[in-house]
Each structure stands twice: as structure tokens, then as C-alpha cells.
C-alpha atoms as one frame of an Amber mdcrd trajectory, in Angstrom:
protein
   0.210   0.189   0.062   2.868   2.326   0.232   3.600   2.538  -2.733   1.034
   3.263  -4.380  -0.344   6.664  -4.690  -3.814   7.974  -6.491  -6.464  10.468
  -5.786  -8.718   8.221  -6.122  -6.799   5.232  -3.669  -7.226   5.042   0.121
  -4.217   6.706   1.671  -2.129   4.739   3.890  -0.451   6.695   6.809   1.356
   4.694   8.728   1.111   1.280  10.244   2.051   0.639  13.967   3.892  -3.244
  15.000   5.085  -4.047  17.850   1.659  -5.552  19.423  -0.946  -8.576  19.567
  -1.996  -6.040  16.001  -0.856  -4.887  12.818  -2.557  -1.086  12.872  -2.704
   0.562   9.485  -3.906   4.394   9.746  -4.875   5.722   6.694  -6.848   8.774
   5.635 -10.240   9.467   6.860 -12.787   9.552   4.860 -16.438  11.059   6.594
 -18.277  10.141   4.745 -18.630   6.513   4.970 -18.500   3.374   2.883 -20.409
   4.226  -0.866 -23.085   1.030  -0.553 -24.355   2.729   3.177 -23.573   6.609
   1.580 -25.632   5.463  -1.366 -28.446   3.454   0.777 -28.604   5.972   3.428
 -29.716   9.038   1.138 -31.444   7.472  -2.147 -32.771   9.265  -5.294 -34.409
  12.487  -3.215 -30.334  12.925  -2.829 -27.808  11.482  -4.757 -28.141  12.944
  -8.165 -27.454  11.790 -11.701 -24.096  14.067 -11.519 -23.036  11.872  -7.859
 -23.467   8.830  -9.440 -21.316   8.878 -12.790 -18.889  10.809 -10.343 -18.891
   7.729  -8.077 -18.855   5.821 -10.991 -15.795   7.771 -12.356 -13.416   8.130
  -9.354 -13.212   4.253  -8.559 -12.838   3.251 -12.224  -9.710   5.462 -12.209
  -8.444   3.984  -8.952  -9.118   0.447 -10.315  -7.173   1.522 -13.786  -4.367
   3.004 -11.007  -4.278  -0.554  -9.882  -4.302  -1.786 -13.225  -1.653  -0.348
 -14.584   0.630  -1.391 -11.480  -0.881  -5.010 -12.655  -2.208  -5.192  -9.511
  -5.410  -6.863  -8.870  -7.669  -5.794  -6.259  -9.738  -9.234  -5.261 -12.695
  -7.741  -3.468 -14.190  -4.822  -5.221 -17.610  -3.586  -4.061 -19.266  -0.561
  -3.383 -18.872  -2.087   0.084 -14.688  -1.345  -0.244 -14.840   2.393  -1.706
 -15.402   5.181   0.776 -15.801   8.442  -0.028 -14.649  11.579   1.924 -16.080
  14.863   2.756 -16.076  16.556  -0.825 -17.429  13.313  -1.946 -14.831  11.550
  -4.024 -14.773   8.182  -4.052 -11.901   6.329  -3.617 -11.471   2.198  -3.384
  -9.604   0.753   0.030  -9.593  -2.647   1.570  -6.233  -4.205  -0.072  -6.113
  -6.784   1.940  -6.927  -9.247  -0.779  -4.702  -7.219  -3.627  -2.154  -9.340
  -4.735   0.196  -9.115  -8.182  -1.251 -10.459 -11.597   1.059 -13.253 -11.018
   1.442 -14.214  -7.664  -0.340 -17.043  -6.217  -3.931 -16.748  -6.247  -5.354
 -19.991  -3.600  -6.564 -18.772  -0.346  -9.389 -17.026   1.459 -13.068 -16.307
   0.759 -14.400 -14.553  -1.305 -17.818 -12.824  -2.733 -19.643 -14.749  -5.033
 -22.372 -12.019  -6.094 -19.425 -10.312  -6.526 -16.891 -12.569  -7.991 -15.512
 -13.549 -11.874 -17.072 -16.592 -12.132 -13.388 -17.702 -13.731 -12.620 -16.794
 -10.588 -15.107 -18.864  -8.252 -14.110 -21.995 -10.115 -10.926 -21.450 -10.889
  -9.190 -19.220  -8.643  -8.471 -17.249 -11.543  -8.060 -13.386 -10.649  -6.928
 -10.987 -12.635  -7.920  -7.613 -14.017 -10.713  -8.470 -15.839 -12.021 -10.701
 -12.763 -11.846  -6.882 -10.942 -13.360  -5.616 -14.267 -16.746  -8.041 -13.768
 -16.883  -6.635  -9.758 -16.623  -3.350 -10.869 -19.700  -4.289 -13.515 -21.606
  -5.232  -9.781 -19.874  -1.888  -8.292 -21.771   0.112 -11.667 -25.018  -2.058
 -10.980 -24.562  -1.094  -6.750 -24.372   2.781  -7.139 -27.636   2.539 -10.433
 -29.592   1.106  -7.865 -28.408   3.449  -4.750 -26.951   0.316  -3.255 -28.941
  -2.736  -3.370 -27.720  -6.224  -3.301 -27.171  -7.962  -6.818 -29.300 -10.954
  -8.004 -31.634 -10.425  -5.550 -34.141 -13.493  -6.035 -31.842 -16.141  -6.695
 -30.875 -17.686  -4.041 -26.600 -17.661  -3.184 -25.975 -21.222  -3.682 -27.815
 -21.153  -7.333 -25.584 -17.912  -8.540 -22.824 -19.111 -11.045 -25.280 -21.922
 -12.306 -27.721 -18.777 -13.032 -24.612 -16.347 -14.018 -23.339 -19.502 -16.932
 -26.388 -19.868 -18.630 -27.049 -16.796 -18.989 -28.803 -14.571 -16.501 -27.284
 -11.131 -15.143 -28.569  -8.656 -13.092 -31.508  -6.677 -15.174 -30.899  -2.312
 -15.842 -31.873  -0.504 -12.306 -34.271   2.261 -12.914 -33.113   5.295 -14.120
 -29.874   3.786 -15.384 -29.009   5.681 -18.644 -28.068   2.829 -20.821 -24.665
   3.370 -22.043 -23.628   2.914 -18.826 -25.845  -0.772 -18.768 -24.276  -1.204
 -22.051 -20.186  -1.097 -19.703 -22.039  -3.043 -17.296 -23.042  -5.621 -19.441
 -19.799  -6.135 -21.313 -18.272  -6.148 -18.251 -20.190  -9.303 -17.134 -18.559
 -11.521 -20.215 -18.504 -15.252 -19.570 -15.279 -14.720 -21.814 -12.671 -12.250
 -19.433 -10.661 -11.725 -22.568 -13.564  -9.571 -23.808 -14.402  -7.913 -20.803
 -12.537  -4.180 -21.490 -10.167  -2.808 -19.847 -10.640   0.199 -16.595  -8.244
   2.433 -18.271 -10.741   2.168 -21.722 -13.899   2.385 -19.683 -12.302   4.583
 -17.926 -12.034   7.447 -20.950 -16.011   6.407 -21.534 -17.572   7.882 -18.428
 -14.835  10.645 -18.146 -17.089  11.417 -21.705 -20.021  10.651 -19.205 -18.703
  12.752 -17.050 -17.892  15.910 -18.231 -21.570  16.003 -19.603 -23.501  15.617
 -16.693 -25.547  18.462 -15.142
């Protein structure tokens, strides 16, 4: 974490060792997690401009990790934090690994994790892109849990048969198209964070 410096990553300030636990000190993110922010404010407060800003900010942080050949492995709205100015920053690098690192170990949130990562422990920037598609869905559904009507044990089989989260009410068509591209079963056909970042930046520039 000390080597990662980007405006859309939560900044590590220091580490305290010597006691029974290691304590990590990060910058203060006054407005808490993105998922709770979405759920507690809702449509009456959060604007279309806020939504595209959160999406663009998060994608920028992930594009930086992608450029460093790092895989987050647990990207979700609960692991994005909002500061006092409303800037979204990616946090919780507890599972982050270099692309070529040993992929085994750990439990992963089924509804956010790409099918190949669940079945083969194959984590890449493209599996992070799958998770980003879910995160986009969280942003535009105001913090709902993905696949709300499907039992957890059945999620992967539904996905492999072609089921996807439905387009949230009010979600722009171009945003849902990014989600659908992120959820391609063929990981190689998913977009990069860099390419999605440029798409979101164009939308952000025209958002009112």
C-alpha cells in the first residue's frame, strides 16, 4: 500500500506494529462506505451527476491498479469510501496481489466475483472488471444487493446460463452497456479499466 499513490485510492498514512495486532492508519473518509452512502441518501439526495462521479472515481483508481499489474480481488461498493468532498476512493487492499502471484486462499463474495475466479481461483484485472460491473449496478440501484431473487448457491449456475442483473430504474443505457460488457463470460472480451475510464470521463463531462 505504501507504494500506491493515487487520488482515487485511500492513502496509507502509517502502520503500527509491536502489539498483538497490526494497526493500519489511513486518511479519514468522512462520509463512509459507498454502499451505505447510497442506501442512506437514496434518489432524493443522490443525483445523476453524483452517480457518474462515483463510477468515474472508482474506475480511475482501478485503472491505476491495472497499470501497476495489481489485482484487487474484492472490489465492491462496501470497499469504496467517500471523503468530505464527495470523492470516491478504492480501499481495502487486504486481498490485493500482483497479477502473477499465488491465487489460492481466502473466501470470496460470490455475488461480486467473476465465475472463473470462483471456479478456478483465476484472478486477473478482467475478474476485477466483472466486479466493477457489479459495483456499477450497486451505484445505479442505490445500494441494492445484486441478484436479489436468486439463492446464493444458485448464482454461478444462473450466470453461466446467461442470467444477468437487470438494468436498474433510471440507469442510462450506456452505463448498462458497460455492465454487460464487464459481465462477459469470456474474460478476454471484457474491457480494460483504462478504456472504461475514458468512456466514463466523457459521460462525466456532459453530466449536469
